[in-house]
TIMI-2910 file (N, C-alpha, C, CB; in pm, 1 decimal, decimal comma, always signed):
<rs>
+----------+----------+----------+----------+----------+----------+----------+----------+----------+----------+----------+----------+------+
!      n_x !      n_y !      n_z !     ca_x !     ca_y !     ca_z !      c_x !      c_y !      c_z !     cb_x !     cb_y !     cb_z ! resn !
+----------+----------+----------+----------+----------+----------+----------+----------+----------+----------+----------+----------+------+
!  +8084,7 !  +2155,6 !  -2056,9 !  +7953,9 !  +2219,3 !  -2042,6 !  +7857,5 !  +2122,1 !  -1974,3 !  +7898,2 !  +2264,1 !  -2181,2 !  Met !
!  +7765,5 !  +2177,1 !  -1895,6 !  +7664,8 !  +2092,9 !  -1832,2 !  +7555,2 !  +2059,4 !  -1933,0 !  +7604,9 !  +2162,9 !  -1707,5 !  Thr !
!  +7475,1 !  +1957,7 !  -1900,6 !  +7364,4 !  +1921,8 !  -1988,8 !  +7267,8 !  +2039,1 !  -2006,0 !  +7289,9 !  +1799,6 !  -1933,7 !  Asp !
!  +7239,8 !  +2112,3 !  -1897,7 !  +7149,6 !  +2227,4 !  -1908,5 !  +7206,6 !  +2335,2 !  -2001,1 !  +7122,8 !  +2286,8 !  -1769,6 !  Asp !
!  +7336,9 !  +2360,0 !  -1991,5 !  +7399,5 !  +2459,0 !  -2079,6 !  +7391,8 !  +2413,1 !  -2224,7 !  +7546,4 !  +2483,1 !  -2038,8 !  Gln !
!  +7416,1 !  +2285,2 !  -2247,4 !  +7408,9 !  +2230,5 !  -2383,0 !  +7267,1 !  +2242,4 !  -2436,9 !  +7455,1 !  +2083,2 !  -2385,3 !  Ile !
!  +7168,1 !  +2199,7 !  -2356,5 !  +7028,9 !  +2207,3 !  -2400,9 !  +6989,0 !  +2350,4 !  -2433,9 !  +6935,7 !  +2150,7 !  -2293,9 !  Asp !
!  +7031,1 !  +2444,9 !  -2350,4 !  +6997,8 !  +2585,5 !  -2374,0 !  +7059,5 !  +2635,9 !  -2503,8 !  +7045,0 !  +2671,8 !  -2257,0 !  Glu !
!  +7185,0 !  +2605,4 !  -2527,8 !  +7252,1 !  +2653,9 !  -2650,3 !  +7194,0 !  +2590,2 !  -2775,5 !  +7402,5 !  +2625,5 !  -2643,7 !  Arg !
!  +7159,6 !  +2461,6 !  -2767,5 !  +7099,6 !  +2397,0 !  -2884,9 !  +6962,9 !  +2458,4 !  -2911,9 !  +7087,3 !  +2243,1 !  -2864,1 !  Ile !
!  +6882,8 !  +2478,7 !  -2807,4 !  +6750,6 !  +2539,8 !  -2825,5 !  +6763,7 !  +2675,4 !  -2894,4 !  +6678,6 !  +2555,7 !  -2689,4 !  Ala !
!  +6857,0 !  +2756,7 !  -2846,6 !  +6877,2 !  +2889,3 !  -2906,6 !  +6925,3 !  +2877,7 !  -3051,0 !  +6978,3 !  +2970,6 !  -2824,1 !  Glu !
!  +7013,7 !  +2780,7 !  -3079,3 !  +7061,7 !  +2760,7 !  -3216,3 !  +6948,1 !  +2716,0 !  -3308,3 !  +7175,3 !  +2657,1 !  -3218,5 !  Ala !
!  +6847,1 !  +2650,6 !  -3251,2 !  +6732,5 !  +2602,3 !  -3329,2 !  +6619,9 !  +2704,8 !  -3337,6 !  +6679,4 !  +2474,0 !  -3268,8 !  Cys !
!  +6640,9 !  +2823,7 !  -3279,1 !  +6542,9 !  +2929,9 !  -3293,3 !  +6454,0 !  +2955,2 !  -3173,8 !  +6459,4 !  +2901,0 !  -3406,4 !  Gly !
!  +6473,8 !  +2883,0 !  -3063,6 !  +6397,6 !  +2911,8 !  -2942,3 !  +6441,1 !  +3048,5 !  -2890,2 !  +6418,7 !  +2800,3 !  -2833,4 !  Trp !
!  +6347,5 !  +3122,1 !  -2831,2 !  +6379,2 !  +3253,9 !  -2776,8 !  +6344,4 !  +3259,5 !  -2628,5 !  +6303,8 !  +3364,2 !  -2853,9 !  Thr !
!  +6404,3 !  +3356,1 !  -2561,2 !  +6383,1 !  +3379,0 !  -2418,4 !  +6397,3 !  +3250,9 !  -2336,4 !  +6245,7 !  +3439,4 !  -2395,6 !  Glu !
!  +6501,9 !  +3174,7 !  -2366,2 !  +6526,1 !  +3049,5 !  -2295,2 !  +6585,2 !  +3079,8 !  -2158,0 !  +6620,5 !  +2957,0 !  -2376,4 !  Val !
!  +6530,2 !  +3017,2 !  -2057,1 !  +6579,8 !  +3034,3 !  -1921,4 !  +6504,1 !  +2946,3 !  -1825,2 !  +6569,6 !  +3179,3 !  -1878,5 !  Gly !
!  +6541,4 !  +2957,3 !  -1698,7 !  +6475,7 !  +2877,9 !  -1595,5 !  +6334,4 !  +2929,0 !  -1571,5 !  +6556,7 !  +2880,8 !  -1464,9 !  Glu !
!  +6247,0 !  +2838,5 !  -1534,1 !  +6109,0 !  +2873,6 !  -1502,4 !  +6106,5 !  +2952,6 !  -1372,3 !  +6020,0 !  +2746,7 !  -1491,7 !  Cys !
!  +6033,0 !  +3061,2 !  -1370,8 !  +6028,7 !  +3147,9 !  -1253,4 !  +5958,1 !  +3083,1 !  -1135,1 !  +5960,5 !  +3277,5 !  -1287,9 !  Glu !
!  +5859,6 !  +2999,3 !  -1159,6 !  +5781,2 !  +2942,1 !  -1050,0 !  +5803,7 !  +2791,7 !  -1032,8 !  +5634,2 !  +2968,8 !  -1073,2 !  Asn !
!  +5923,2 !  +2744,8 !  -1061,3 !  +5953,0 !  +2601,8 !  -1046,4 !  +5907,9 !  +2523,5 !  -1167,7 !  +5886,6 !  +2545,7 !   -921,1 !  Gly !
!  +5893,6 !  +2396,0 !  -1152,1 !  +5849,9 !  +2313,2 !  -1263,3 !  +5967,5 !  +2272,2 !  -1349,7 !  +5746,4 !  +2386,6 !  -1346,9 !  Gly !
!  +5950,0 !  +2278,9 !  -1479,4 !  +6054,5 !  +2236,5 !  -1571,5 !  +6178,7 !  +2323,6 !  -1557,2 !  +6003,5 !  +2240,8 !  -1715,2 !  Phe !
!  +6293,2 !  +2264,0 !  -1578,9 !  +6420,5 !  +2333,0 !  -1557,4 !  +6444,5 !  +2446,8 !  -1655,0 !  +6533,3 !  +2235,3 !  -1567,1 !  Arg !
!  +6419,2 !  +2429,2 !  -1782,8 !  +6440,2 !  +2534,7 !  -1882,7 !  +6317,0 !  +2546,6 !  -1971,1 !  +6566,1 !  +2505,6 !  -1968,9 !  Leu !
!  +6279,8 !  +2671,8 !  -1998,0 !  +6163,5 !  +2698,3 !  -2081,8 !  +6198,5 !  +2808,5 !  -2181,4 !  +6040,0 !  +2738,5 !  -1995,5 !  Arg !
!  +6118,2 !  +2818,8 !  -2285,0 !  +6137,5 !  +2923,8 !  -2382,8 !  +6022,7 !  +2924,4 !  -2481,7 !  +6270,8 !  +2906,6 !  -2455,2 !  Gly !
!  +6031,0 !  +3014,7 !  -2576,4 !  +5931,4 !  +3021,3 !  -2681,8 !  +5983,4 !  +2943,3 !  -2802,3 !  +5899,2 !  +3169,1 !  -2719,9 !  Phe !
!  +5906,1 !  +2843,2 !  -2850,1 !  +5951,0 !  +2762,9 !  -2964,3 !  +5966,0 !  +2847,2 !  -3090,8 !  +5853,2 !  +2648,6 !  -2989,9 !  Pro !
!  +6049,7 !  +2800,6 !  -3184,2 !  +6068,1 !  +2873,9 !  -3309,8 !  +5940,9 !  +2871,8 !  -3395,6 !  +6185,5 !  +2814,4 !  -3388,9 !  Pro !
!  +5917,1 !  +2980,2 !  -3464,6 !  +5806,0 !  +2991,1 !  -3560,4 !  +5669,4 !  +2962,4 !  -3499,5 !  +5828,8 !  +2897,2 !  -3674,9 !  Asn !
!  +5654,9 !  +2986,5 !  -3371,5 !  +5525,0 !  +2965,2 !  -3307,9 !  +5493,2 !  +3088,4 !  -3223,5 !  +5524,6 !  +2834,4 !  -3220,3 !  Arg !
!  +5369,4 !  +3118,7 !  -3218,6 !  +5325,7 !  +3232,0 !  -3136,2 !  +5253,8 !  +3174,5 !  -3014,6 !  +5231,8 !  +3331,0 !  -3217,2 !  His !
!  +5324,6 !  +3162,9 !  -2906,4 !  +5271,9 !  +3105,1 !  -2783,3 !  +5255,4 !  +3216,0 !  -2679,8 !  +5365,3 !  +2992,4 !  -2729,6 !  Glu !
!  +5156,0 !  +3201,6 !  -2594,5 !  +5134,9 !  +3298,5 !  -2487,9 !  +5229,9 !  +3274,6 !  -2371,4 !  +4990,7 !  +3293,2 !  -2439,6 !  Ala !
!  +5270,7 !  +3148,4 !  -2354,3 !  +5356,7 !  +3112,9 !  -2241,8 !  +5477,6 !  +3034,1 !  -2292,1 !  +5278,1 !  +3031,0 !  -2136,2 !  His !
!  +5584,8 !  +3044,9 !  -2217,2 !  +5704,9 !  +2968,0 !  -2251,9 !  +5678,3 !  +2819,2 !  -2230,8 !  +5827,0 !  +3014,2 !  -2167,0 !  Arg !
!  +5738,1 !  +2737,0 !  -2315,1 !  +5722,6 !  +2591,8 !  -2310,8 !  +5854,5 !  +2527,9 !  -2267,9 !  +5677,3 !  +2536,8 !  -2449,0 !  Lys !
!  +5849,8 !  +2406,6 !  -2213,2 !  +5975,0 !  +2337,3 !  -2180,4 !  +6055,5 !  +2311,0 !  -2308,3 !  +5945,9 !  +2203,4 !  -2105,9 !  Pro !
!  +6185,6 !  +2338,1 !  -2302,9 !  +6269,0 !  +2308,0 !  -2419,6 !  +6299,9 !  +2158,3 !  -2419,4 !  +6401,3 !  +2392,9 !  -2418,7 !  Ile !
!  +6331,8 !  +2102,8 !  -2534,6 !  +6367,1 !  +1960,8 !  -2540,2 !  +6492,6 !  +1931,6 !  -2459,5 !  +6386,9 !  +1916,6 !  -2684,9 !  Pro !
!  +6502,3 !  +1808,5 !  -2412,9 !  +6621,2 !  +1763,8 !  -2341,7 !  +6712,8 !  +1696,6 !  -2444,6 !  +6584,6 !  +1665,4 !  -2223,0 !  Asn !
!  +6786,3 !  +1777,7 !  -2515,6 !  +6868,6 !  +1730,1 !  -2626,1 !  +6974,2 !  +1628,5 !  -2582,4 !  +6935,8 !  +1846,9 !  -2693,1 !  Tyr !
!  +7024,6 !  +1640,4 !  -2462,2 !  +7132,5 !  +1551,7 !  -2415,8 !  +7088,0 !  +1408,5 !  -2390,9 !  +7192,0 !  +1606,3 !  -2289,9 !  Cys !
!  +6957,9 !  +1384,8 !  -2378,8 !  +6910,1 !  +1249,2 !  -2352,7 !  +6807,7 !  +1200,5 !  -2453,9 !  +6851,0 !  +1242,3 !  -2215,8 !  Thr !
!  +6764,8 !  +1284,5 !  -2545,9 !  +6655,9 !  +1250,1 !  -2636,9 !  +6704,7 !  +1249,0 !  -2782,3 !  +6539,1 !  +1349,4 !  -2620,4 !  Asp !
!  +6718,4 !  +1130,4 !  -2838,3 !  +6765,0 !  +1118,0 !  -2977,1 !  +6666,7 !  +1181,2 !  -3075,4 !  +6786,4 !   +970,6 !  -3012,9 !  Leu !
!  +6536,7 !  +1176,7 !  -3045,0 !  +6438,8 !  +1240,9 !  -3133,3 !  +6457,6 !  +1392,0 !  -3135,1 !  +6295,9 !  +1206,3 !  -3089,4 !  Asn !
!  +6484,5 !  +1450,5 !  -3018,9 !  +6508,9 !  +1594,7 !  -3012,1 !  +6634,3 !  +1630,2 !  -3091,3 !  +6522,9 !  +1641,2 !  -2865,3 !  Ala !
!  +6737,5 !  +1547,0 !  -3080,3 !  +6860,0 !  +1572,9 !  -3156,3 !  +6835,6 !  +1559,6 !  -3306,6 !  +6971,3 !  +1476,6 !  -3112,4 !  Met !
!  +6753,0 !  +1465,4 !  -3346,4 !  +6721,2 !  +1451,2 !  -3488,9 !  +6655,6 !  +1578,3 !  -3541,8 !  +6628,7 !  +1329,8 !  -3512,2 !  Ala !
!  +6566,7 !  +1638,4 !  -3462,1 !  +6503,5 !  +1764,7 !  -3500,7 !  +6607,5 !  +1876,4 !  -3509,9 !  +6393,0 !  +1802,9 !  -3400,0 !  Glu !
!  +6697,0 !  +1882,4 !  -3413,7 !  +6800,7 !  +1986,4 !  -3414,5 !  +6891,3 !  +1970,4 !  -3536,3 !  +6884,4 !  +1980,9 !  -3284,5 !  Ala !
!  +6926,1 !  +1848,2 !  -3568,2 !  +7016,0 !  +1822,4 !  -3680,5 !  +6956,0 !  +1867,0 !  -3813,3 !  +7050,3 !  +1674,8 !  -3686,9 !  Glu !
!  +6824,2 !  +1873,0 !  -3822,2 !  +6758,6 !  +1920,2 !  -3944,9 !  +6786,2 !  +2067,6 !  -3972,7 !  +6608,7 !  +1897,7 !  -3935,8 !  Leu !
!  +6832,3 !  +2141,9 !  -3872,2 !  +6856,1 !  +2285,0 !  -3889,4 !  +6994,6 !  +2315,8 !  -3946,0 !  +6838,8 !  +2355,7 !  -3757,3 !  Thr !
!  +7079,6 !  +2214,4 !  -3957,2 !  +7217,5 !  +2238,5 !  -4002,3 !  +7226,7 !  +2253,5 !  -4153,7 !  +7308,2 !  +2124,7 !  -3956,8 !  Met !
!  +7323,7 !  +2333,4 !  -4197,2 !  +7354,9 !  +2345,6 !  -4340,0 !  +7437,7 !  +2224,5 !  -4382,1 !  +7431,8 !  +2479,2 !  -4370,5 !  Thr !
!  +7460,3 !  +2209,7 !  -4511,0 !  +7543,7 !  +2099,0 !  -4561,2 !  +7685,0 !  +2107,2 !  -4504,8 !  +7548,5 !  +2100,5 !  -4715,3 !  Gln !
!  +7741,0 !  +2226,7 !  -4500,4 !  +7875,8 !  +2244,5 !  -4446,0 !  +7880,1 !  +2206,9 !  -4298,3 !  +7922,9 !  +2389,8 !  -4465,0 !  Ala !
!  +7777,3 !  +2246,0 !  -4223,8 !  +7771,6 !  +2209,5 !  -4082,2 !  +7757,9 !  +2059,0 !  -4064,6 !  +7655,3 !  +2280,8 !  -4013,3 !  Gln !
!  +7682,5 !  +1994,1 !  -4153,8 !  +7668,6 !  +1848,7 !  -4147,5 !  +7804,2 !  +1780,4 !  -4164,4 !  +7570,5 !  +1799,4 !  -4255,4 !  Trp !
!  +7882,8 !  +1827,2 !  -4256,8 !  +8014,5 !  +1766,7 !  -4279,7 !  +8100,6 !  +1780,1 !  -4154,4 !  +8085,1 !  +1832,7 !  -4401,1 !  Ala !
!  +8098,7 !  +1896,8 !  -4093,5 !  +8176,7 !  +1919,5 !  -3972,0 !  +8120,3 !  +1837,4 !  -3855,9 !  +8177,9 !  +2069,5 !  -3936,0 !  Tyr !
!  +7987,6 !  +1825,8 !  -3849,4 !  +7920,0 !  +1745,3 !  -3747,3 !  +7968,3 !  +1600,5 !  -3752,8 !  +7766,7 !  +1751,4 !  -3766,2 !  Phe !
!  +7974,4 !  +1543,7 !  -3871,1 !  +8018,2 !  +1404,0 !  -3885,5 !  +8162,2 !  +1387,7 !  -3837,9 !  +8005,3 !  +1357,6 !  -4032,6 !  Val !
!  +8248,7 !  +1482,2 !  -3871,4 !  +8388,0 !  +1477,0 !  -3826,2 !  +8394,6 !  +1481,7 !  -3673,6 !  +8469,3 !  +1593,6 !  -3887,0 !  Val !
!  +8321,5 !  +1575,0 !  -3613,2 !  +8322,4 !  +1588,2 !  -3467,2 !  +8261,0 !  +1465,7 !  -3399,8 !  +8246,8 !  +1714,6 !  -3424,7 !  Lys !
!  +8154,5 !  +1412,0 !  -3457,3 !  +8091,8 !  +1293,8 !  -3400,8 !  +8186,7 !  +1174,4 !  -3408,5 !  +7960,3 !  +1262,8 !  -3473,6 !  Leu !
!  +8259,5 !  +1164,7 !  -3517,4 !  +8358,9 !  +1056,9 !  -3530,5 !  +8466,7 !  +1069,7 !  -3422,7 !  +8423,8 !  +1059,3 !  -3671,4 !  Ala !
!  +8510,5 !  +1191,7 !  -3396,6 !  +8611,6 !  +1213,1 !  -3291,8 !  +8558,2 !  +1172,9 !  -3154,7 !  +8656,3 !  +1360,4 !  -3289,4 !  Glu !
!  +8432,3 !  +1206,5 !  -3128,7 !  +8373,5 !  +1178,4 !  -2997,8 !  +8343,9 !  +1030,5 !  -2975,9 !  +8246,8 !  +1257,5 !  -2981,3 !  Leu !
!  +8318,8 !   +956,2 !  -3082,3 !  +8281,6 !   +815,5 !  -3068,3 !  +8396,6 !   +719,5 !  -3096,4 !  +8167,3 !   +784,2 !  -3160,2 !  Thr !
!  +8504,4 !   +768,7 !  -3149,3 !  +8617,0 !   +682,1 !  -3184,9 !  +8676,7 !   +620,0 !  -3059,7 !  +8724,7 !   +761,0 !  -3262,3 !  Arg !
!  +8707,2 !   +494,0 !  -3069,8 !  +8773,3 !   +424,9 !  -2960,0 !  +8922,1 !   +452,9 !  -2970,4 !  +8744,3 !   +271,3 !  -2962,8 !  Gln !
!  +8988,4 !   +472,1 !  -2856,1 !  +9132,3 !   +503,5 !  -2859,7 !  +9211,5 !   +399,7 !  -2939,6 !  +9188,0 !   +512,1 !  -2717,0 !  Pro !
!  +9300,4 !   +449,1 !  -3023,1 !  +9386,4 !   +360,6 !  -3100,5 !  +9328,4 !   +312,1 !  -3232,2 !  +9420,5 !   +244,3 !  -3019,1 !  Gly !
!  +9201,5 !   +344,2 !  -3257,9 !  +9139,8 !   +299,7 !  -3384,0 !  +9160,2 !   +405,4 !  -3490,7 !  +8988,2 !   +270,6 !  -3365,2 !  Arg !
!  +9197,2 !   +362,2 !  -3608,1 !  +9213,0 !   +457,4 !  -3717,5 !  +9093,8 !   +452,6 !  -3813,0 !  +9342,5 !   +429,3 !  -3793,7 !  Cys !
!  +9012,4 !   +346,7 !  -3804,5 !  +8894,2 !   +339,2 !  -3890,1 !  +8772,0 !   +384,1 !  -3810,1 !  +8874,2 !   +194,5 !  -3945,7 !  Asp !
!  +8668,9 !   +423,0 !  -3880,8 !  +8546,5 !   +467,5 !  -3815,2 !  +8429,6 !   +392,7 !  -3879,3 !  +8528,3 !   +623,6 !  -3826,9 !  Ile !
!  +8395,1 !   +276,6 !  -3826,3 !  +8280,8 !   +204,4 !  -3882,8 !  +8151,9 !   +285,0 !  -3868,2 !  +8265,1 !    +67,6 !  -3814,8 !  Pro !
!  +8065,0 !   +274,5 !  -3966,4 !  +7938,5 !   +347,7 !  -3962,7 !  +7859,9 !   +314,3 !  -3836,8 !  +7854,8 !   +316,2 !  -4086,9 !  Ala !
!  +7873,0 !   +192,9 !  -3787,3 !  +7799,5 !   +151,4 !  -3667,6 !  +7831,2 !   +243,1 !  -3549,3 !  +7833,2 !     +5,6 !  -3631,9 !  Gln !
!  +7956,1 !   +285,0 !  -3536,0 !  +7994,4 !   +373,1 !  -3425,1 !  +7920,3 !   +506,3 !  -3436,4 !  +8147,9 !   +396,6 !  -3423,7 !  Ile !
!  +7910,8 !   +561,2 !  -3556,8 !  +7840,6 !   +688,5 !  -3575,2 !  +7690,8 !   +672,7 !  -3553,0 !  +7867,1 !   +744,3 !  -3715,2 !  Leu !
!  +7634,8 !   +563,1 !  -3602,5 !  +7491,0 !   +541,7 !  -3589,7 !  +7448,9 !   +515,5 !  -3446,3 !  +7448,0 !   +426,7 !  -3676,8 !  Leu !
!  +7539,4 !   +463,5 !  -3365,1 !  +7506,4 !   +432,7 !  -3226,4 !  +7550,5 !   +542,7 !  -3129,2 !  +7570,1 !   +301,4 !  -3187,0 !  Gln !
!  +7584,6 !   +658,1 !  -3180,1 !  +7624,5 !   +769,5 !  -3094,1 !  +7509,4 !   +806,6 !  -3001,9 !  +7668,2 !   +891,8 !  -3178,4 !  Ala !
!  +7543,2 !   +839,8 !  -2879,5 !  +7441,3 !   +880,3 !  -2782,7 !  +7389,3 !  +1020,2 !  -2815,1 !  +7498,0 !   +876,2 !  -2639,4 !  Thr !
!  +7276,5 !  +1052,7 !  -2754,9 !  +7221,4 !  +1188,3 !  -2772,2 !  +7320,9 !  +1291,8 !  -2721,7 !  +7086,0 !  +1203,2 !  -2697,5 !  Ala !
!  +7388,5 !  +1262,7 !  -2611,5 !  +7486,9 !  +1355,8 !  -2553,2 !  +7602,7 !  +1379,2 !  -2650,4 !  +7540,9 !  +1301,0 !  -2418,2 !  Arg !
!  +7651,2 !  +1271,4 !  -2713,6 !  +7759,4 !  +1285,4 !  -2811,0 !  +7713,0 !  +1365,7 !  -2930,8 !  +7810,2 !  +1148,0 !  -2856,1 !  Gln !
!  +7591,7 !  +1340,5 !  -2977,8 !  +7537,6 !  +1413,6 !  -3091,7 !  +7518,4 !  +1561,4 !  -3056,2 !  +7404,0 !  +1351,3 !  -3137,2 !  Arg !
!  +7476,3 !  +1588,0 !  -2932,4 !  +7456,5 !  +1726,4 !  -2888,2 !  +7588,5 !  +1802,6 !  -2888,9 !  +7394,1 !  +1729,9 !  -2747,3 !  Ala !
!  +7694,2 !  +1740,2 !  -2838,2 !  +7824,5 !  +1806,6 !  -2837,3 !  +7873,6 !  +1829,8 !  -2979,9 !  +7927,3 !  +1723,4 !  -2758,3 !  Glu !
!  +7861,6 !  +1730,0 !  -3065,4 !  +7904,7 !  +1744,8 !  -3204,8 !  +7823,7 !  +1853,2 !  -3275,4 !  +7890,9 !  +1611,1 !  -3280,1 !  Ala !
!  +7693,3 !  +1860,7 !  -3246,4 !  +7607,7 !  +1963,3 !  -3305,8 !  +7657,5 !  +2102,6 !  -3268,3 !  +7461,4 !  +1944,9 !  -3260,6 !  Phe !
!  +7679,9 !  +2125,0 !  -3138,3 !  +7723,9 !  +2257,4 !  -3095,3 !  +7859,2 !  +2294,2 !  -3154,2 !  +7730,4 !  +2263,8 !  -2944,2 !  Leu !
!  +7946,3 !  +2197,0 !  -3170,5 !  +8075,2 !  +2225,1 !  -3233,5 !  +8055,5 !  +2258,9 !  -3381,3 !  +8171,0 !  +2104,6 !  -3218,0 !  Lys !
!  +7962,9 !  +2189,3 !  -3446,5 !  +7937,6 !  +2213,5 !  -3589,1 !  +7877,4 !  +2351,4 !  -3614,3 !  +7844,8 !  +2106,4 !  -3644,7 !  Ala !
!  +7794,0 !  +2398,4 !  -3522,0 !  +7731,3 !  +2529,9 !  -3540,5 !  +7807,5 !  +2638,7 !  -3464,7 !  +7584,7 !  +2526,3 !  -3493,8 !  Val !
!  +7925,1 !  +2603,9 !  -3416,6 !  +8017,7 !  +2695,0 !  -3349,1 !  +7955,0 !  +2763,4 !  -3227,4 !  +8066,5 !  +2800,1 !  -3446,7 !  Glu !
!  +7885,4 !  +2683,9 !  -3145,6 !  +7826,1 !  +2734,4 !  -3021,4 !  +7880,4 !  +2661,3 !  -2898,7 !  +7674,1 !  +2720,9 !  -3026,4 !  Lys !
!  +7978,7 !  +2574,8 !  -2919,5 !  +8037,9 !  +2499,9 !  -2808,1 !  +8121,6 !  +2593,3 !  -2724,1 !  +8123,4 !  +2381,3 !  -2859,0 !  Trp !
!  +8109,1 !  +2586,9 !  -2593,1 !  +8185,4 !  +2673,0 !  -2503,9 !  +8333,8 !  +2645,9 !  -2522,4 !  +8143,6 !  +2651,1 !  -2356,7 !  Glu !
!  +8409,8 !  +2749,7 !  -2547,7 !  +8552,5 !  +2734,6 !  -2569,0 !  +8588,2 !  +2718,6 !  -2715,4 !  +8603,4 !  +2617,3 !  -2491,7 !  Gly !
!  +8492,7 !  +2742,8 !  -2804,7 !  +8520,5 !  +2734,3 !  -2948,8 !  +8498,2 !  +2595,4 !  -3002,2 !  +8662,4 !  +2777,2 !  -2978,2 !  Gly !
!  +8570,1 !  +2563,0 !  -3109,1 !  +8553,3 !  +2434,8 !  -3175,1 !  +8615,0 !  +2327,3 !  -3090,0 !  +8615,4 !  +2435,5 !  -3315,2 !  Lys !
+----------+----------+----------+----------+----------+----------+----------+----------+----------+----------+----------+----------+------+
</rs>
């Protein structure tokens, strides 16, 4: 999946509505934020590069999704041939890795889990 596709799916999973490209240029993807009544669409967060945005997205997961998220994040950050997963590897995961693990945990990753 491209970064734009990932950002769009995470935004929708977090409750953003009418997510799409801006009609008159400007920001790449816009939508209506969750639980807000806005007159105009706002730029969605860039989840693939922003750890703060991913932290906000991760707050929307259930306990079961969190458990699956950690498993997927471990798979994405594990170095080939390693059987252990030091906490440091999980804590230093990139925003892109966290975004992919998030979408897999909430079952929105293209192609399934």
